[in-house]
C-alpha positions as CSV (number, residue, x, y, z in Angstrom):
1,M,80.3,30.4,35.1
2,A,79.6,33.7,35.0
3,R,80.1,36.0,32.3
4,T,82.7,38.6,32.9
5,S,83.0,40.3,29.5
6,I,80.7,42.8,28.8
7,A,81.0,43.6,25.1
8,T,78.9,42.8,22.6
9,P,79.0,39.7,20.5
10,A,80.9,39.8,17.3
11,W,77.4,38.8,15.1
12,T,75.7,41.9,16.8
13,R,78.7,44.2,15.9
14,F,78.8,42.8,12.3
15,G,75.5,43.6,12.0
16,A,75.6,47.2,13.4
17,L,78.4,47.8,11.0
18,A,76.1,45.9,8.2
19,A,73.2,48.1,9.3
20,A,75.0,51.5,8.5
21,L,76.4,50.6,5.3
22,V,73.1,49.3,4.2
23,M,71.5,52.7,5.3
24,L,74.3,54.7,3.2
25,A,73.6,52.4,0.1
26,V,70.0,53.2,0.2
27,A,70.4,56.6,0.9
28,G,73.2,57.1,-2.2
29,W,70.4,55.2,-4.4
30,V,67.6,57.4,-3.2
31,F,69.8,60.5,-3.7
32,N,70.6,59.0,-7.4
33,D,67.3,58.3,-8.3
34,H,65.3,61.2,-7.1
35,I,67.3,63.9,-6.2
36,L,70.5,64.4,-8.5
37,F,68.7,65.0,-11.9
38,F,65.6,66.5,-10.6
39,G,63.9,68.7,-13.3
40,F,66.7,67.8,-15.6
41,P,67.2,68.8,-18.3
42,D,64.5,71.8,-18.8
43,G,63.7,72.2,-15.0
44,F,60.0,71.0,-15.5
45,S,58.7,69.3,-12.4
46,S,55.4,67.5,-11.8
47,E,53.4,67.7,-8.5
48,L,54.3,64.3,-7.9
49,G,57.9,64.7,-8.6
50,R,58.2,67.6,-6.5
51,A,56.6,65.6,-3.5
52,E,58.8,63.0,-4.2
53,N,61.9,65.4,-4.4
54,T,60.9,66.6,-1.0
55,M,60.4,63.3,0.6
56,A,63.6,61.9,-1.1
57,I,66.0,64.5,0.5
58,G,64.4,63.8,3.8
59,F,64.7,60.2,3.7
60,C,68.2,60.9,2.9
61,W,68.9,63.4,5.7
62,F,67.6,60.5,8.2
63,S,69.1,57.9,6.9
64,L,72.6,59.7,6.8
65,A,71.8,60.5,10.7
66,L,70.5,57.3,11.5
67,A,73.9,55.7,9.8
68,A,76.0,58.1,11.8
69,L,74.1,56.6,15.2
70,T,74.8,53.5,13.7
71,L,78.1,53.7,13.5
72,G,78.3,55.3,16.7
73,L,76.4,51.9,18.1
74,F,79.1,50.0,16.1
75,W,82.1,51.8,18.1
76,R,80.0,51.4,21.7
77,S,79.9,47.6,21.0
78,F,83.6,47.4,21.9
79,F,82.5,48.5,25.6
80,A,79.2,47.7,26.0
81,P,76.4,45.7,25.2
82,I,74.1,47.1,22.3
83,G,71.5,44.8,20.9
84,R,68.8,46.4,22.2
85,L,69.8,49.9,21.2
86,L,70.6,48.1,17.7
87,L,67.1,46.5,17.3
88,V,65.2,49.8,18.1
89,A,67.2,51.7,15.3
90,L,66.6,49.3,13.2
91,G,63.0,49.0,14.1
92,L,62.7,52.8,13.8
93,Y,64.0,52.7,10.1
94,A,61.9,50.1,8.7
95,V,58.8,52.1,10.4
96,V,59.9,55.5,8.4
97,T,60.9,53.5,5.2
98,V,57.7,51.6,4.9
99,G,55.6,54.9,6.0
100,L,57.3,56.8,3.6
101,V,57.0,54.2,0.7
102,G,53.5,53.9,1.8
103,L,52.9,57.9,1.6
104,D,54.5,57.9,-2.0
105,M,51.8,55.3,-2.9
106,Q,49.2,57.4,-1.7
107,F,50.5,60.3,-3.2
108,R,50.5,58.3,-6.7
109,T,46.7,57.9,-6.7
110,Y,45.8,61.4,-6.9
111,M,48.8,63.5,-8.0
112,M,49.7,64.4,-11.7
113,D,52.9,62.7,-12.8
114,D,55.3,63.9,-15.3
115,A,54.3,61.0,-17.8
116,G,53.2,62.2,-21.2
117,G,49.7,61.0,-23.0
């Protein structure tokens, strides 16, 4: 029997919505942890702190854009299959996240941080 509906299965639809919410939560956590009180209270920022702040700002914008795209995929899932597009979006998010974590680890090996000593 041929499938007559082109709509996406419910688990993929739920996955798109859950992925968008996770991206928004991670962006909020990064914003709260690395951007919100940057340089507080005296305005001092180390070389590592400035590099992490710049990466955090870029990551937050990337996460917000990809979350909006994923919410768009969630909306599209009611009309067309989104499985492959969702996998590409999640793969891109994973690659960028792992790449930025690796870059931060690299920065921590040679940049001065704000820990006293």
